[in-house]
C-alpha positions in Angstrom: 116.0 79.7 97.4 115.4 83.2 95.9 114.4 86.2 98.0 111.0 86.1 96.3 110.6 82.5 97.5 111.7 83.4 101.0 109.2 86.2 101.0 106.4 83.8 100.0 107.3 81.5 102.9 107.4 84.5 105.3 104.0 85.8 104.1 102.4 82.4 104.4 103.7 82.0 107.9 102.5 85.4 108.9 99.1 84.9 107.3 98.7 81.5 109.1 99.6 83.1 112.4 97.1 85.9 111.9 94.5 83.4 110.8 93.0 86.0 108.5 90.5 86.8 111.3 90.0 90.1 109.7 90.1 90.7 105.9 92.5 93.3 104.7 90.6 96.6 103.9 90.5 98.2 100.4 90.1 101.8 99.3 87.0 103.2 97.6 88.8 102.8 94.2 89.6 99.1 94.9 93.3 99.1 95.8 94.5 97.5 99.1 94.2 100.1 101.8 97.6 100.6 103.5 96.5 103.7 105.4 97.2 103.6 109.1 99.8 104.4 111.7 102.1 101.4 111.9 104.3 100.3 114.8 107.4 98.4 113.8 109.0 98.0 117.2 110.7 94.6 117.5 113.3 92.9 119.6 114.0 90.3 116.9 117.7 90.5 116.2 118.6 92.1 112.9 121.0 89.2 112.1 120.6 85.7 113.5 122.4 85.1 116.8 124.9 82.2 116.9 122.8 80.5 119.5 120.1 79.8 116.9 122.5 78.5 114.3 120.5 76.9 111.5 117.1 77.6 113.2 115.2 80.1 111.0 111.8 80.2 112.9 110.9 79.8 116.5 107.9 78.2 118.1 105.6 80.4 120.0 107.0 79.0 123.3 110.6 79.6 122.1 109.8 83.2 121.1 108.2 83.8 124.5 111.4 82.6 126.2 113.6 84.7 124.0 111.4 87.8 124.8 111.7 87.0 128.5 115.5 86.6 128.4 115.8 89.8 126.4 113.7 91.9 128.8 115.7 90.4 131.7 119.0 91.3 130.2 117.9 94.8 129.4 116.8 95.4 133.0 120.1 94.1 134.2 122.0 96.5 131.9 119.9 99.4 133.1 120.5 98.5 136.8 124.2 98.4 136.2 124.2 101.7 134.5 122.3 103.2 137.5 124.9 101.8 139.9 128.1 102.6 138.1 129.2 106.0 136.6 130.3 105.8 133.0 133.3 107.9 132.0 133.5 107.4 128.2 132.3 108.7 124.8 129.4 106.3 125.1 128.1 108.2 128.1 127.8 111.2 125.8 126.5 109.9 122.5 124.2 107.2 123.9 123.6 108.6 127.4 119.9 107.8 127.4 118.2 106.2 130.4 115.4 103.7 130.0 112.7 106.3 129.7 113.9 107.4 126.3 114.2 103.9 124.8 111.3 102.2 123.2 112.4 99.0 121.4 109.3 97.1 122.3 109.1 93.8 124.1 108.0 91.4 121.4 109.6 89.7 118.4 108.2 90.4 115.0 105.1 88.3 114.2 106.9 86.1 111.7 108.7 84.5 114.7 111.9 84.4 112.7 115.2 84.4 114.5 116.4 87.4 112.5 114.9 90.2 110.5 117.3 89.2 107.7 115.5 86.4 105.8 117.8 86.0 102.9 120.6 84.7 102.8 119.2 81.6 104.6 121.7 81.9 107.4 120.0 85.2 108.5 123.2 87.2 108.1 124.1 90.3 106.0 126.5 89.3 103.2 130.1 90.4 103.5 131.1 93.8 102.3 133.2 94.2 99.1 136.7 95.7 99.3 135.3 99.0 97.9 132.6 99.1 100.6 135.2 98.5 103.3 137.3 101.3 101.9 134.4 103.7 101.9 133.5 102.7 105.4 137.1 103.3 106.6 137.1 106.8 105.0 133.9 107.7 106.8 135.1 106.4 110.1 138.4 108.2 109.8 136.6 111.5 109.0 134.0 111.2 111.7 136.7 110.3 114.3 138.7 113.5 114.0 137.9 116.9 115.3 135.3 118.4 112.8 136.2 121.4 110.8 132.5 121.9 110.1 129.1 120.1 110.0 130.1 118.2 106.9 132.7 116.3 109.0 129.9 114.8 111.2 127.7 111.9 110.3 124.2 112.5 108.8 122.5 111.0 111.9 124.1 113.7 114.1 123.2 116.3 111.6 119.5 115.1 111.6 119.5 114.8 107.8 118.5 111.1 108.0 117.1 109.0 110.8 118.7 105.7 111.9 115.5 103.8 111.5 113.4 105.9 109.1 115.0 104.7 106.0 114.6 103.9 103.3 114.7 101.1 104.3 112.9 101.2 107.6 114.2 99.1 110.5 113.3 98.7 114.2 115.5 100.9 116.4 115.9 102.3 119.9 112.9 104.7 119.6 110.5 106.4 117.2 109.5 103.1 115.5 106.3 104.5 114.0 105.3 105.5 110.6 102.0 106.6 108.9 100.9 105.9 105.3 98.6 108.2 103.3 97.2 107.0 99.9 95.6 108.3 96.8 95.0 106.6 93.4 98.3 107.8 92.0 100.5 108.5 95.1 101.5 107.0 98.4 103.1 109.1 101.2 105.1 107.7 104.1 105.6 109.8 107.2 108.1 108.6 109.8 108.1 109.7 113.4 111.9 109.7 113.3 113.0 113.2 112.4 109.6 113.8 110.9 110.9 112.3 107.7 108.6 111.7 104.7 108.5 110.3 101.2 106.0 111.0 98.5 106.0 108.1 96.0 104.3 108.4 92.6 102.3 105.3 91.3 101.7 106.7 87.8 104.4 104.9 86.0 106.7 107.9 85.5 110.4 107.2 85.0 113.0 107.6 87.8 114.9 110.9 87.9 118.1 111.1 85.8 121.2 109.5 87.3 122.8 112.8 88.0 120.1 113.8 90.4 121.0 112.3 93.8 118.8 112.5 96.9 119.5 111.6 100.6 116.5 109.2 100.6 116.9 108.3 97.0 114.3 108.6 94.2 111.3 106.3 94.8 108.7 104.9 92.4 105.8 102.6 93.2 103.6 100.1 91.4 101.1 97.4 92.5 102.0 93.7 92.1 98.6 92.2 92.9 97.8 93.2 96.5 101.4 94.2 97.2 102.8 97.7 96.8 106.3 97.5 95.4 108.5 100.6 95.8 111.8 100.8 94.0 114.3 103.4 95.1 117.6 104.4 93.5 119.8 107.6 93.0 121.1 107.8 96.5 123.8 110.2 97.3 127.5 109.3 97.9 126.9 110.2 101.6 123.9 107.8 102.0 125.0 104.7 103.8 122.9 101.7 104.9 125.1 99.1 106.6 127.8 99.9 104.1 125.7 100.5 101.0 126.8 102.9 98.3 125.2 105.5 96.0 124.2 102.9 93.4 122.1 100.7 95.7 118.8 99.7 94.3 116.3 99.1 97.1 113.0 97.2 96.5 110.4 97.5 99.3 107.2 95.5 99.4 104.1 96.5 101.5 101.4 93.8 102.0 98.5 94.4 104.3 97.8 90.8 105.4 94.8 91.8 107.6 93.2 94.8 109.2 95.9 95.1 111.8 99.0 93.8 110.1 101.4 95.2 107.4 104.1 92.9 106.2 107.1 95.0 105.2 109.9 93.4 103.2 112.8 94.8 101.3 115.8 93.7 99.2 119.1 95.5 99.0 120.8 95.1 95.6 124.2 96.7 95.6 126.9 94.6 94.0 129.4 97.4 94.5 129.0 97.0 98.2 127.8 93.5 99.1 128.8 90.1 97.8 125.1 89.3 97.0 121.6 90.8 97.4 120.0 90.4 100.8 116.5 90.7 102.2 114.6 91.6 105.4 111.0 91.1 106.6 109.2 92.5 109.5 105.6 92.7 110.5 104.2 96.1 111.4 101.1 96.5 113.6 98.4 99.1 113.3 98.2 101.4 116.3 96.0 104.3 117.6 99.1 106.1 118.9 99.7 109.4 117.2 103.0 110.4 115.6 104.8 112.9 117.8 107.1 115.7 116.8 110.8 114.8 116.7 112.6 118.1 117.4 115.8 117.4 115.5 116.9 119.5 112.5 120.0 120.2 110.6 122.0 123.1 112.2 120.4 122.7 115.6 122.1 123.8 118.9 124.0 120.6 119.5 126.0 121.0 116.3 127.0 124.5 117.3 128.2 123.1 120.7 130.1 120.3 119.1 132.0 122.6 116.8 132.8 125.0 119.7 134.1 122.0 121.6 136.3 121.1 118.6 137.8 124.6 118.5 138.5 124.5 122.3 140.3 121.2 121.8 142.3 122.6 118.9 143.4 125.5 121.1 144.6 123.0 123.7 146.7 121.3 121.1 144.5 118.2 120.8 143.7 118.5 117.1 145.3 115.1 116.4 143.0 113.2 118.7 140.8 110.6 116.9 138.1 110.0 119.5 135.0 111.6 118.0 133.5 108.5 116.4 130.2 107.6 118.1 130.4 104.5 120.2 127.6 102.8 118.2 130.1 102.8 115.3 132.9 101.4 117.5 134.5 104.5 118.8 138.3 105.1 118.9 138.9 101.4 118.2 137.0 101.5 114.9 138.8 104.7 114.0 142.2 103.0 114.5 141.2 100.0 112.4 140.0 102.4 109.6 143.3 104.2 109.6 145.2 101.0 109.4 143.1 99.8 106.4 143.6 103.1 104.6 147.3 103.0 105.3 147.6 99.5 103.9 145.8 100.6 100.7 148.0 103.6 100.3 151.2 101.4 100.8 152.1 103.2 104.0 152.4 100.1 106.1 
């Protein structure tokens, strides 16, 4: 089944669940109206858990049980954290209490067992050898004491957000975005790091290949009632789950009713993944406003990190490889990256 076929199945399921109780609105010039603030919080796993095996879609009862178990497990983890002091890198880089986390409490409205809808097993395809090497090089650099800001990852530098995309994915917090629309442009404003994209719809060509952008170069066009946005020309530093600078991302925005936006995307990057893969998530309209996210490149935390690195150098700790954030795997991931690079260089 192609990713287009999978999307058709997902859209049909979402439409049936919504019952089309409200017709999707249109603009004064007749295009589907995508304008709203959209909430894409979801506790649906990004990849299908082993417990669901070949089960792609849950019943409403099964989804409710999954949501109950997930909430219960989260509460247990929070309680344990409150009881036991944490002495690790993880206490520094993900030292948030429950107040700051806002993943939501519901699965996405498609009731699928994963956000990944293609391949059919709900799993991201394996990385190529080149992508594994690039990942190892990043981890090795991010794990050592930084000489300057360029040695830290783009998330810490507040250049990109971990869920603002492109593509957009549910994350720990700031899972809101707003769409603005004219006849020849669409603008997307993400709450995460106040990121934005302005997407032309007038048929202009993409920027030349030698012009590279952190969020890539996006162009949009209507395919019936679906807005299709194609983004390319990413930088060599841009990385989405192992992607490279030549990734071509296709996003599809379909307003299925007044309160629902079906957001789908396909990652096409043969240099990085063994095959293309696709994701689908329902976003819900909300009256909540977007809030300022006070994170910017060169903020105080970067200054403090670099000062800390200089102090550790003065103590003779320059060879330590423990600066990789725990969400990437920490020191264990750095060691694995070093071993892979040594093998490639014939040092082992």
